PyMOL Python script that loads the backbone (N, CA, C, O; Angstrom):
from pymol import cmd

cmd.read_pdbstr("""\
ATOM      1  N   MET A   1      40.978  -9.074 -61.116  1.00  0.00           N
ATOM      2  CA  MET A   1      39.876  -9.447 -60.840  1.00  0.00           C
ATOM      3  C   MET A   1      39.075  -8.465 -59.659  1.00  0.00           C
ATOM      4  O   MET A   1      39.810  -8.135 -58.728  1.00  0.00           O
ATOM      5  N   TYR A   2      37.875  -8.041 -59.603  1.00  0.00           N
ATOM      6  CA  TYR A   2      37.419  -7.353 -58.677  1.00  0.00           C
ATOM      7  C   TYR A   2      36.916  -8.396 -57.178  1.00  0.00           C
ATOM      8  O   TYR A   2      37.116  -9.601 -57.018  1.00  0.00           O
ATOM      9  N   SER A   3      36.321  -7.554 -56.372  1.00  0.00           N
ATOM     10  CA  SER A   3      35.646  -8.149 -55.447  1.00  0.00           C
ATOM     11  C   SER A   3      34.415  -7.838 -55.467  1.00  0.00           C
ATOM     12  O   SER A   3      34.398  -6.682 -55.890  1.00  0.00           O
ATOM     13  N   ASP A   4      32.973  -8.296 -55.188  1.00  0.00           N
ATOM     14  CA  ASP A   4      31.437  -8.088 -54.902  1.00  0.00           C
ATOM     15  C   ASP A   4      31.603  -6.955 -54.164  1.00  0.00           C
ATOM     16  O   ASP A   4      32.628  -6.808 -53.497  1.00  0.00           O
ATOM     17  N   VAL A   5      30.740  -6.133 -54.186  1.00  0.00           N
ATOM     18  CA  VAL A   5      30.092  -4.811 -53.485  1.00  0.00           C
ATOM     19  C   VAL A   5      29.403  -5.941 -52.332  1.00  0.00           C
ATOM     20  O   VAL A   5      28.841  -7.018 -52.532  1.00  0.00           O
ATOM     21  N   ILE A   6      29.679  -5.263 -51.161  1.00  0.00           N
ATOM     22  CA  ILE A   6      28.898  -5.597 -49.774  1.00  0.00           C
ATOM     23  C   ILE A   6      28.071  -4.784 -49.040  1.00  0.00           C
ATOM     24  O   ILE A   6      27.001  -5.021 -48.480  1.00  0.00           O
ATOM     25  N   GLU A   7      28.735  -3.786 -49.131  1.00  0.00           N
ATOM     26  CA  GLU A   7      27.747  -2.769 -48.416  1.00  0.00           C
ATOM     27  C   GLU A   7      27.770  -1.377 -49.034  1.00  0.00           C
ATOM     28  O   GLU A   7      28.803  -1.016 -49.598  1.00  0.00           O
ATOM     29  N   ALA A   8      26.904  -0.712 -48.984  1.00  0.00           N
ATOM     30  CA  ALA A   8      26.817   0.493 -49.661  1.00  0.00           C
ATOM     31  C   ALA A   8      26.366   1.873 -49.219  1.00  0.00           C
ATOM     32  O   ALA A   8      25.407   1.806 -49.988  1.00  0.00           O
ATOM     33  N   LYS A   9      26.232   2.908 -48.732  1.00  0.00           N
ATOM     34  CA  LYS A   9      25.675   3.960 -48.121  1.00  0.00           C
ATOM     35  C   LYS A   9      25.925   5.210 -48.279  1.00  0.00           C
ATOM     36  O   LYS A   9      27.028   5.734 -48.118  1.00  0.00           O
ATOM     37  N   VAL A  10      24.830   5.799 -48.628  1.00  0.00           N
ATOM     38  CA  VAL A  10      24.903   7.152 -49.212  1.00  0.00           C
ATOM     39  C   VAL A  10      25.690   8.051 -48.024  1.00  0.00           C
ATOM     40  O   VAL A  10      25.657   7.751 -46.831  1.00  0.00           O
ATOM     41  N   THR A  11      26.126   8.760 -48.365  1.00  0.00           N
ATOM     42  CA  THR A  11      26.985  10.057 -47.600  1.00  0.00           C
ATOM     43  C   THR A  11      27.244  11.556 -47.401  1.00  0.00           C
ATOM     44  O   THR A  11      27.901  12.306 -46.680  1.00  0.00           O
ATOM     45  N   GLY A  12      26.191  11.602 -48.645  1.00  0.00           N
ATOM     46  CA  GLY A  12      26.110  13.065 -49.270  1.00  0.00           C
ATOM     47  C   GLY A  12      25.660  13.368 -50.601  1.00  0.00           C
ATOM     48  O   GLY A  12      25.196  12.361 -51.136  1.00  0.00           O
ATOM     49  N   ASN A  13      25.631  14.345 -51.296  1.00  0.00           N
ATOM     50  CA  ASN A  13      24.572  14.872 -52.083  1.00  0.00           C
ATOM     51  C   ASN A  13      25.620  13.925 -53.732  1.00  0.00           C
ATOM     52  O   ASN A  13      26.748  14.264 -54.089  1.00  0.00           O
ATOM     53  N   LEU A  14      24.983  13.063 -54.230  1.00  0.00           N
ATOM     54  CA  LEU A  14      25.721  11.952 -55.233  1.00  0.00           C
ATOM     55  C   LEU A  14      26.474  11.602 -54.754  1.00  0.00           C
ATOM     56  O   LEU A  14      27.312  11.513 -55.651  1.00  0.00           O
ATOM     57  N   GLU A  15      27.154  11.099 -53.438  1.00  0.00           N
ATOM     58  CA  GLU A  15      28.077  10.545 -53.043  1.00  0.00           C
ATOM     59  C   GLU A  15      27.855   9.157 -52.166  1.00  0.00           C
ATOM     60  O   GLU A  15      26.755   8.957 -51.651  1.00  0.00           O
ATOM     61  N   PHE A  16      28.865   8.266 -52.022  1.00  0.00           N
ATOM     62  CA  PHE A  16      28.276   7.258 -51.048  1.00  0.00           C
ATOM     63  C   PHE A  16      29.671   6.432 -50.803  1.00  0.00           C
ATOM     64  O   PHE A  16      30.541   6.365 -51.672  1.00  0.00           O
ATOM     65  N   ALA A  17      29.771   5.860 -49.617  1.00  0.00           N
ATOM     66  CA  ALA A  17      30.877   4.920 -49.347  1.00  0.00           C
ATOM     67  C   ALA A  17      30.512   3.321 -49.774  1.00  0.00           C
ATOM     68  O   ALA A  17      29.332   2.980 -49.695  1.00  0.00           O
ATOM     69  N   VAL A  18      31.489   2.379 -50.210  1.00  0.00           N
ATOM     70  CA  VAL A  18      31.116   1.225 -50.181  1.00  0.00           C
ATOM     71  C   VAL A  18      32.271   0.081 -49.753  1.00  0.00           C
ATOM     72  O   VAL A  18      33.490   0.236 -49.678  1.00  0.00           O
ATOM     73  N   THR A  19      31.648  -0.849 -49.555  1.00  0.00           N
ATOM     74  CA  THR A  19      32.489  -1.686 -48.821  1.00  0.00           C
ATOM     75  C   THR A  19      32.738  -3.030 -49.918  1.00  0.00           C
ATOM     76  O   THR A  19      31.741  -3.402 -50.537  1.00  0.00           O
ATOM     77  N   PHE A  20      33.886  -3.665 -50.129  1.00  0.00           N
ATOM     78  CA  PHE A  20      33.848  -4.817 -51.004  1.00  0.00           C
ATOM     79  C   PHE A  20      34.193  -5.964 -50.137  1.00  0.00           C
ATOM     80  O   PHE A  20      34.648  -5.762 -49.011  1.00  0.00           O
ATOM     81  N   ALA A  21      33.954  -7.469 -50.718  1.00  0.00           N
ATOM     82  CA  ALA A  21      33.617  -8.503 -49.865  1.00  0.00           C
ATOM     83  C   ALA A  21      35.587  -8.710 -49.422  1.00  0.00           C
ATOM     84  O   ALA A  21      36.048  -9.326 -48.461  1.00  0.00           O
ATOM     85  N   ASP A  22      36.146  -8.163 -50.212  1.00  0.00           N
ATOM     86  CA  ASP A  22      37.632  -8.561 -49.422  1.00  0.00           C
ATOM     87  C   ASP A  22      38.332  -7.428 -48.750  1.00  0.00           C
ATOM     88  O   ASP A  22      39.561  -7.364 -48.747  1.00  0.00           O
ATOM     89  N   GLY A  23      37.508  -6.454 -48.131  1.00  0.00           N
ATOM     90  CA  GLY A  23      37.729  -5.644 -47.295  1.00  0.00           C
ATOM     91  C   GLY A  23      38.104  -4.247 -48.048  1.00  0.00           C
ATOM     92  O   GLY A  23      38.151  -3.272 -47.298  1.00  0.00           O
ATOM     93  N   LEU A  24      38.258  -4.116 -48.826  1.00  0.00           N
ATOM     94  CA  LEU A  24      38.483  -2.686 -49.382  1.00  0.00           C
ATOM     95  C   LEU A  24      37.292  -2.180 -49.170  1.00  0.00           C
ATOM     96  O   LEU A  24      36.208  -2.762 -49.149  1.00  0.00           O
ATOM     97  N   ALA A  25      37.642  -0.604 -48.946  1.00  0.00           N
ATOM     98  CA  ALA A  25      36.450   0.340 -48.788  1.00  0.00           C
ATOM     99  C   ALA A  25      36.628   1.901 -49.511  1.00  0.00           C
ATOM    100  O   ALA A  25      37.783   2.175 -49.838  1.00  0.00           O
ATOM    101  N   GLY A  26      35.812   2.704 -49.720  1.00  0.00           N
ATOM    102  CA  GLY A  26      36.357   4.108 -50.473  1.00  0.00           C
ATOM    103  C   GLY A  26      34.957   4.811 -50.757  1.00  0.00           C
ATOM    104  O   GLY A  26      33.855   4.524 -50.289  1.00  0.00           O
ATOM    105  N   ARG A  27      35.225   5.567 -51.437  1.00  0.00           N
ATOM    106  CA  ARG A  27      34.180   6.626 -51.578  1.00  0.00           C
ATOM    107  C   ARG A  27      34.106   6.709 -53.167  1.00  0.00           C
ATOM    108  O   ARG A  27      34.974   6.859 -54.027  1.00  0.00           O
ATOM    109  N   VAL A  28      32.681   6.548 -53.215  1.00  0.00           N
ATOM    110  CA  VAL A  28      32.395   7.180 -55.044  1.00  0.00           C
ATOM    111  C   VAL A  28      31.669   8.319 -54.938  1.00  0.00           C
ATOM    112  O   VAL A  28      30.932   8.516 -53.973  1.00  0.00           O
ATOM    113  N   ARG A  29      31.816   9.186 -55.941  1.00  0.00           N
ATOM    114  CA  ARG A  29      31.324  10.616 -55.843  1.00  0.00           C
ATOM    115  C   ARG A  29      30.641  10.618 -57.482  1.00  0.00           C
ATOM    116  O   ARG A  29      31.080   9.738 -58.223  1.00  0.00           O
ATOM    117  N   LEU A  30      29.970  11.230 -57.849  1.00  0.00           N
ATOM    118  CA  LEU A  30      29.306  11.248 -58.935  1.00  0.00           C
ATOM    119  C   LEU A  30      29.036  12.710 -59.541  1.00  0.00           C
ATOM    120  O   LEU A  30      28.732  13.521 -58.667  1.00  0.00           O
ATOM    121  N   PHE A  31      29.070  13.096 -60.520  1.00  0.00           N
ATOM    122  CA  PHE A  31      29.004  14.607 -61.088  1.00  0.00           C
ATOM    123  C   PHE A  31      27.496  14.633 -61.863  1.00  0.00           C
ATOM    124  O   PHE A  31      27.141  13.661 -62.529  1.00  0.00           O
ATOM    125  N   PRO A  32      26.657  15.811 -61.720  1.00  0.00           N
ATOM    126  CA  PRO A  32      25.900  15.566 -62.493  1.00  0.00           C
ATOM    127  C   PRO A  32      25.832  15.653 -64.155  1.00  0.00           C
ATOM    128  O   PRO A  32      24.826  15.522 -64.853  1.00  0.00           O
ATOM    129  N   SER A  33      27.410  15.951 -64.644  1.00  0.00           N
ATOM    130  CA  SER A  33      27.365  16.245 -65.779  1.00  0.00           C
ATOM    131  C   SER A  33      27.510  14.301 -66.317  1.00  0.00           C
ATOM    132  O   SER A  33      27.234  13.903 -67.449  1.00  0.00           O
ATOM    133  N   HIS A  34      27.872  13.636 -65.461  1.00  0.00           N
ATOM    134  CA  HIS A  34      28.044  12.297 -65.770  1.00  0.00           C
ATOM    135  C   HIS A  34      26.860  11.489 -65.530  1.00  0.00           C
ATOM    136  O   HIS A  34      26.890  10.264 -65.406  1.00  0.00           O
ATOM    137  N   LEU A  35      25.724  12.274 -65.462  1.00  0.00           N
ATOM    138  CA  LEU A  35      24.285  11.211 -64.785  1.00  0.00           C
ATOM    139  C   LEU A  35      23.377  11.904 -66.343  1.00  0.00           C
ATOM    140  O   LEU A  35      22.743  12.958 -66.285  1.00  0.00           O
ATOM    141  N   TYR A  36      23.471  11.266 -67.323  1.00  0.00           N
ATOM    142  CA  TYR A  36      22.780  11.267 -68.524  1.00  0.00           C
ATOM    143  C   TYR A  36      22.131  10.042 -68.846  1.00  0.00           C
ATOM    144  O   TYR A  36      22.721   9.016 -68.506  1.00  0.00           O
ATOM    145  N   GLY A  37      20.623   9.895 -69.656  1.00  0.00           N
ATOM    146  CA  GLY A  37      20.682   8.926 -70.327  1.00  0.00           C
ATOM    147  C   GLY A  37      19.944   7.968 -69.178  1.00  0.00           C
ATOM    148  O   GLY A  37      19.021   8.466 -68.533  1.00  0.00           O
ATOM    149  N   VAL A  38      20.285   6.822 -68.967  1.00  0.00           N
ATOM    150  CA  VAL A  38      19.771   6.022 -67.615  1.00  0.00           C
ATOM    151  C   VAL A  38      19.979   6.513 -66.618  1.00  0.00           C
ATOM    152  O   VAL A  38      19.248   6.477 -65.628  1.00  0.00           O
ATOM    153  N   PHE A  39      21.110   7.098 -66.740  1.00  0.00           N
ATOM    154  CA  PHE A  39      21.447   7.620 -65.158  1.00  0.00           C
ATOM    155  C   PHE A  39      20.675   9.085 -64.543  1.00  0.00           C
ATOM    156  O   PHE A  39      20.811   9.687 -63.478  1.00  0.00           O
ATOM    157  N   GLU A  40      19.987   9.278 -65.508  1.00  0.00           N
ATOM    158  CA  GLU A  40      19.297  10.606 -65.328  1.00  0.00           C
ATOM    159  C   GLU A  40      18.786  10.933 -64.105  1.00  0.00           C
ATOM    160  O   GLU A  40      18.961  11.973 -63.471  1.00  0.00           O
ATOM    161  N   PRO A  41      17.749   9.386 -63.644  1.00  0.00           N
ATOM    162  CA  PRO A  41      17.244   9.861 -62.243  1.00  0.00           C
ATOM    163  C   PRO A  41      17.897   9.944 -60.976  1.00  0.00           C
ATOM    164  O   PRO A  41      17.295  10.263 -59.950  1.00  0.00           O
ATOM    165  N   LEU A  42      19.387   9.602 -61.028  1.00  0.00           N
ATOM    166  CA  LEU A  42      20.233   9.906 -59.965  1.00  0.00           C
ATOM    167  C   LEU A  42      20.551  11.416 -59.448  1.00  0.00           C
ATOM    168  O   LEU A  42      21.157  11.802 -58.448  1.00  0.00           O
ATOM    169  N   LYS A  43      19.901  12.143 -60.528  1.00  0.00           N
ATOM    170  CA  LYS A  43      20.055  13.742 -60.069  1.00  0.00           C
ATOM    171  C   LYS A  43      19.308  13.890 -59.079  1.00  0.00           C
ATOM    172  O   LYS A  43      19.585  14.840 -58.348  1.00  0.00           O
ATOM    173  N   ASP A  44      18.263  13.129 -58.754  1.00  0.00           N
ATOM    174  CA  ASP A  44      16.993  13.431 -58.150  1.00  0.00           C
ATOM    175  C   ASP A  44      17.794  12.777 -56.374  1.00  0.00           C
ATOM    176  O   ASP A  44      18.212  11.619 -56.363  1.00  0.00           O
ATOM    177  N   MET A  45      17.879  13.434 -55.371  1.00  0.00           N
ATOM    178  CA  MET A  45      18.394  13.113 -53.927  1.00  0.00           C
ATOM    179  C   MET A  45      17.730  11.914 -53.427  1.00  0.00           C
ATOM    180  O   MET A  45      18.312  10.965 -52.902  1.00  0.00           O
ATOM    181  N   ASP A  46      16.205  12.040 -53.666  1.00  0.00           N
ATOM    182  CA  ASP A  46      15.571  11.311 -53.036  1.00  0.00           C
ATOM    183  C   ASP A  46      15.638   9.857 -53.844  1.00  0.00           C
ATOM    184  O   ASP A  46      15.618   8.813 -53.193  1.00  0.00           O
ATOM    185  N   PHE A  47      15.701   9.845 -54.953  1.00  0.00           N
ATOM    186  CA  PHE A  47      15.848   8.734 -55.951  1.00  0.00           C
ATOM    187  C   PHE A  47      17.512   8.033 -55.629  1.00  0.00           C
ATOM    188  O   PHE A  47      17.700   6.820 -55.729  1.00  0.00           O
ATOM    189  N   PHE A  48      18.363   8.775 -55.333  1.00  0.00           N
ATOM    190  CA  PHE A  48      19.516   8.607 -55.369  1.00  0.00           C
ATOM    191  C   PHE A  48      19.677   7.797 -54.103  1.00  0.00           C
ATOM    192  O   PHE A  48      20.367   6.781 -54.027  1.00  0.00           O
ATOM    193  N   LYS A  49      18.933   8.370 -53.048  1.00  0.00           N
ATOM    194  CA  LYS A  49      19.197   7.611 -51.570  1.00  0.00           C
ATOM    195  C   LYS A  49      18.494   6.197 -51.557  1.00  0.00           C
ATOM    196  O   LYS A  49      18.327   5.638 -50.473  1.00  0.00           O
ATOM    197  N   ARG A  50      17.969   5.453 -53.032  1.00  0.00           N
ATOM    198  CA  ARG A  50      17.220   4.351 -52.569  1.00  0.00           C
ATOM    199  C   ARG A  50      18.654   3.271 -53.047  1.00  0.00           C
ATOM    200  O   ARG A  50      18.663   2.044 -53.143  1.00  0.00           O
ATOM    201  N   LEU A  51      19.466   3.983 -53.217  1.00  0.00           N
ATOM    202  CA  LEU A  51      20.620   3.052 -53.321  1.00  0.00           C
ATOM    203  C   LEU A  51      20.894   1.732 -52.607  1.00  0.00           C
ATOM    204  O   LEU A  51      20.939   1.773 -51.378  1.00  0.00           O
ATOM    205  N   GLU A  52      21.115   0.372 -53.330  1.00  0.00           N
ATOM    206  CA  GLU A  52      21.100  -0.919 -52.647  1.00  0.00           C
ATOM    207  C   GLU A  52      22.293  -1.634 -53.191  1.00  0.00           C
ATOM    208  O   GLU A  52      22.912  -1.242 -54.180  1.00  0.00           O
ATOM    209  N   VAL A  53      22.568  -2.632 -52.544  1.00  0.00           N
ATOM    210  CA  VAL A  53      23.469  -3.799 -53.080  1.00  0.00           C
ATOM    211  C   VAL A  53      22.853  -5.008 -53.853  1.00  0.00           C
ATOM    212  O   VAL A  53      22.098  -5.779 -53.261  1.00  0.00           O
ATOM    213  N   ARG A  54      23.085  -5.138 -54.825  1.00  0.00           N
ATOM    214  CA  ARG A  54      22.172  -6.376 -55.193  1.00  0.00           C
ATOM    215  C   ARG A  54      23.135  -7.417 -56.248  1.00  0.00           C
ATOM    216  O   ARG A  54      23.585  -7.235 -57.379  1.00  0.00           O
ATOM    217  N   ASP A  55      23.181  -8.170 -55.627  1.00  0.00           N
ATOM    218  CA  ASP A  55      24.216  -9.521 -56.559  1.00  0.00           C
ATOM    219  C   ASP A  55      25.596  -8.721 -56.565  1.00  0.00           C
ATOM    220  O   ASP A  55      26.352  -8.964 -57.505  1.00  0.00           O
ATOM    221  N   GLY A  56      25.883  -8.056 -55.882  1.00  0.00           N
ATOM    222  CA  GLY A  56      27.425  -7.526 -55.833  1.00  0.00           C
ATOM    223  C   GLY A  56      27.462  -6.305 -56.724  1.00  0.00           C
ATOM    224  O   GLY A  56      28.497  -6.041 -57.337  1.00  0.00           O
ATOM    225  N   PHE A  57      26.675  -5.752 -56.800  1.00  0.00           N
ATOM    226  CA  PHE A  57      26.604  -4.479 -57.653  1.00  0.00           C
ATOM    227  C   PHE A  57      26.049  -3.315 -56.803  1.00  0.00           C
ATOM    228  O   PHE A  57      25.357  -3.510 -55.804  1.00  0.00           O
ATOM    229  N   VAL A  58      26.375  -2.156 -57.236  1.00  0.00           N
ATOM    230  CA  VAL A  58      25.516  -1.187 -56.462  1.00  0.00           C
ATOM    231  C   VAL A  58      24.600  -0.488 -57.478  1.00  0.00           C
ATOM    232  O   VAL A  58      24.960   0.005 -58.547  1.00  0.00           O
ATOM    233  N   SER A  59      23.153  -0.531 -56.889  1.00  0.00           N
ATOM    234  CA  SER A  59      22.256  -0.630 -57.877  1.00  0.00           C
ATOM    235  C   SER A  59      20.796   0.431 -57.499  1.00  0.00           C
ATOM    236  O   SER A  59      20.768   0.768 -56.316  1.00  0.00           O
ATOM    237  N   TRP A  60      19.881   0.850 -58.179  1.00  0.00           N
ATOM    238  CA  TRP A  60      18.931   1.735 -57.953  1.00  0.00           C
ATOM    239  C   TRP A  60      17.951   0.969 -58.646  1.00  0.00           C
ATOM    240  O   TRP A  60      18.300   0.027 -59.357  1.00  0.00           O
ATOM    241  N   PRO A  61      16.508   1.353 -58.475  1.00  0.00           N
ATOM    242  CA  PRO A  61      15.485   1.209 -59.145  1.00  0.00           C
ATOM    243  C   PRO A  61      15.477   1.105 -60.525  1.00  0.00           C
ATOM    244  O   PRO A  61      15.942   2.082 -61.111  1.00  0.00           O
ATOM    245  N   GLY A  62      14.958  -0.080 -61.405  1.00  0.00           N
ATOM    246  CA  GLY A  62      15.102   0.365 -62.792  1.00  0.00           C
ATOM    247  C   GLY A  62      16.096   0.033 -63.559  1.00  0.00           C
ATOM    248  O   GLY A  62      16.367   0.406 -64.700  1.00  0.00           O
ATOM    249  N   GLU A  63      16.778  -0.907 -62.652  1.00  0.00           N
ATOM    250  CA  GLU A  63      17.991  -1.717 -63.055  1.00  0.00           C
ATOM    251  C   GLU A  63      19.244  -0.811 -63.332  1.00  0.00           C
ATOM    252  O   GLU A  63      20.178  -1.243 -64.007  1.00  0.00           O
ATOM    253  N   ILE A  64      19.245   0.346 -62.844  1.00  0.00           N
ATOM    254  CA  ILE A  64      20.266   1.403 -62.875  1.00  0.00           C
ATOM    255  C   ILE A  64      21.461   0.302 -62.019  1.00  0.00           C
ATOM    256  O   ILE A  64      21.049  -0.577 -61.262  1.00  0.00           O
ATOM    257  N   ASP A  65      22.511   0.454 -62.203  1.00  0.00           N
ATOM    258  CA  ASP A  65      23.715  -0.191 -61.703  1.00  0.00           C
ATOM    259  C   ASP A  65      24.968   0.723 -62.171  1.00  0.00           C
ATOM    260  O   ASP A  65      24.913   1.607 -63.026  1.00  0.00           O
ATOM    261  N   LEU A  66      26.100   0.329 -61.438  1.00  0.00           N
ATOM    262  CA  LEU A  66      27.488   0.635 -61.287  1.00  0.00           C
ATOM    263  C   LEU A  66      28.125  -0.315 -61.653  1.00  0.00           C
ATOM    264  O   LEU A  66      27.821  -1.397 -61.150  1.00  0.00           O
ATOM    265  N   ALA A  67      29.322  -0.265 -62.732  1.00  0.00           N
ATOM    266  CA  ALA A  67      30.254  -1.508 -62.658  1.00  0.00           C
ATOM    267  C   ALA A  67      31.168  -1.662 -61.925  1.00  0.00           C
ATOM    268  O   ALA A  67      32.137  -0.913 -62.047  1.00  0.00           O
ATOM    269  N   PRO A  68      31.160  -2.727 -60.883  1.00  0.00           N
ATOM    270  CA  PRO A  68      31.941  -2.992 -59.524  1.00  0.00           C
ATOM    271  C   PRO A  68      33.430  -3.033 -60.002  1.00  0.00           C
ATOM    272  O   PRO A  68      34.276  -2.581 -59.230  1.00  0.00           O
ATOM    273  N   ASP A  69      33.848  -3.572 -61.296  1.00  0.00           N
ATOM    274  CA  ASP A  69      35.124  -3.838 -61.640  1.00  0.00           C
ATOM    275  C   ASP A  69      35.893  -2.159 -61.836  1.00  0.00           C
ATOM    276  O   ASP A  69      36.975  -1.850 -61.336  1.00  0.00           O
ATOM    277  N   ALA A  70      35.287  -1.523 -62.423  1.00  0.00           N
ATOM    278  CA  ALA A  70      36.079  -0.117 -62.552  1.00  0.00           C
ATOM    279  C   ALA A  70      36.326   0.940 -61.137  1.00  0.00           C
ATOM    280  O   ALA A  70      37.242   1.679 -60.777  1.00  0.00           O
ATOM    281  N   MET A  71      34.982   0.560 -60.583  1.00  0.00           N
ATOM    282  CA  MET A  71      34.867   1.123 -59.376  1.00  0.00           C
ATOM    283  C   MET A  71      36.075   0.400 -58.214  1.00  0.00           C
ATOM    284  O   MET A  71      36.674   1.058 -57.363  1.00  0.00           O
ATOM    285  N   TYR A  72      36.215  -0.947 -58.423  1.00  0.00           N
ATOM    286  CA  TYR A  72      37.138  -1.532 -57.413  1.00  0.00           C
ATOM    287  C   TYR A  72      38.707  -1.016 -57.920  1.00  0.00           C
ATOM    288  O   TYR A  72      39.546  -0.463 -57.210  1.00  0.00           O
ATOM    289  N   LEU A  73      38.816  -1.342 -59.240  1.00  0.00           N
ATOM    290  CA  LEU A  73      39.995  -0.521 -59.567  1.00  0.00           C
ATOM    291  C   LEU A  73      40.487   0.856 -59.174  1.00  0.00           C
ATOM    292  O   LEU A  73      41.618   1.052 -58.732  1.00  0.00           O
ATOM    293  N   ALA A  74      39.522   1.855 -59.370  1.00  0.00           N
ATOM    294  CA  ALA A  74      39.975   3.060 -58.760  1.00  0.00           C
ATOM    295  C   ALA A  74      39.965   3.193 -57.531  1.00  0.00           C
ATOM    296  O   ALA A  74      40.840   3.974 -57.158  1.00  0.00           O
ATOM    297  N   ILE A  75      39.326   2.751 -56.688  1.00  0.00           N
ATOM    298  CA  ILE A  75      39.238   2.411 -55.263  1.00  0.00           C
ATOM    299  C   ILE A  75      40.348   2.140 -54.860  1.00  0.00           C
ATOM    300  O   ILE A  75      40.785   2.856 -53.959  1.00  0.00           O
ATOM    301  N   LYS A  76      41.184   1.044 -55.361  1.00  0.00           N
ATOM    302  CA  LYS A  76      42.230   0.445 -54.791  1.00  0.00           C
ATOM    303  C   LYS A  76      43.326   1.276 -55.264  1.00  0.00           C
ATOM    304  O   LYS A  76      44.270   1.352 -54.478  1.00  0.00           O
ATOM    305  N   GLN A  77      43.439   1.959 -56.428  1.00  0.00           N
ATOM    306  CA  GLN A  77      44.472   3.019 -56.542  1.00  0.00           C
ATOM    307  C   GLN A  77      44.458   4.272 -55.742  1.00  0.00           C
ATOM    308  O   GLN A  77      45.389   4.588 -55.001  1.00  0.00           O
ATOM    309  N   HIS A  78      43.413   4.958 -55.905  1.00  0.00           N
ATOM    310  CA  HIS A  78      43.087   6.394 -55.756  1.00  0.00           C
ATOM    311  C   HIS A  78      41.955   6.829 -53.867  1.00  0.00           C
ATOM    312  O   HIS A  78      41.814   7.863 -53.214  1.00  0.00           O
ATOM    313  N   GLY A  79      41.481   5.515 -53.712  1.00  0.00           N
ATOM    314  CA  GLY A  79      40.980   5.480 -52.434  1.00  0.00           C
ATOM    315  C   GLY A  79      39.335   6.101 -52.912  1.00  0.00           C
ATOM    316  O   GLY A  79      38.427   6.085 -52.081  1.00  0.00           O
ATOM    317  N   GLU A  80      39.169   6.494 -53.969  1.00  0.00           N
ATOM    318  CA  GLU A  80      37.807   6.819 -54.747  1.00  0.00           C
ATOM    319  C   GLU A  80      37.790   6.563 -56.170  1.00  0.00           C
ATOM    320  O   GLU A  80      38.732   6.393 -56.944  1.00  0.00           O
ATOM    321  N   TRP A  81      36.447   6.568 -56.386  1.00  0.00           N
ATOM    322  CA  TRP A  81      36.102   6.375 -57.660  1.00  0.00           C
ATOM    323  C   TRP A  81      35.290   7.845 -57.629  1.00  0.00           C
ATOM    324  O   TRP A  81      34.525   8.097 -56.698  1.00  0.00           O
ATOM    325  N   VAL A  82      35.518   8.780 -58.711  1.00  0.00           N
ATOM    326  CA  VAL A  82      34.951   9.910 -59.361  1.00  0.00           C
ATOM    327  C   VAL A  82      34.218   9.677 -60.790  1.00  0.00           C
ATOM    328  O   VAL A  82      34.685   9.067 -61.751  1.00  0.00           O
ATOM    329  N   LEU A  83      33.007  10.289 -60.694  1.00  0.00           N
ATOM    330  CA  LEU A  83      32.754  10.127 -62.149  1.00  0.00           C
ATOM    331  C   LEU A  83      32.126  11.592 -62.308  1.00  0.00           C
ATOM    332  O   LEU A  83      31.119  11.988 -61.720  1.00  0.00           O
ATOM    333  N   SER A  84      32.946  12.360 -63.258  1.00  0.00           N
ATOM    334  CA  SER A  84      32.883  13.497 -63.824  1.00  0.00           C
ATOM    335  C   SER A  84      32.537  13.658 -65.321  1.00  0.00           C
ATOM    336  O   SER A  84      32.488  14.780 -65.826  1.00  0.00           O
TER     337      SER A  84
END
""", "prot")
cmd.dss("prot")
cmd.show_as("cartoon", "prot")
cmd.util.cbc("prot")
cmd.orient("prot")
């Protein structure tokens, strides 16, 4: 079982730090090759910086969000989640 995201902050180009309700924290890195379809707008850094936490999910405008369960498991195992 995963925990809800309670904080997320952009730390670099296509990268952000995330903290879960149980205290687990780590880094998420996205590669442009992964950003297609609904995720295409995230390639624009001004848009990417509009990241927010909504209902336990990392989200952007337009109902774009990332699965907290996969994020949690990867960070718990590796300290980061890389989407490439």
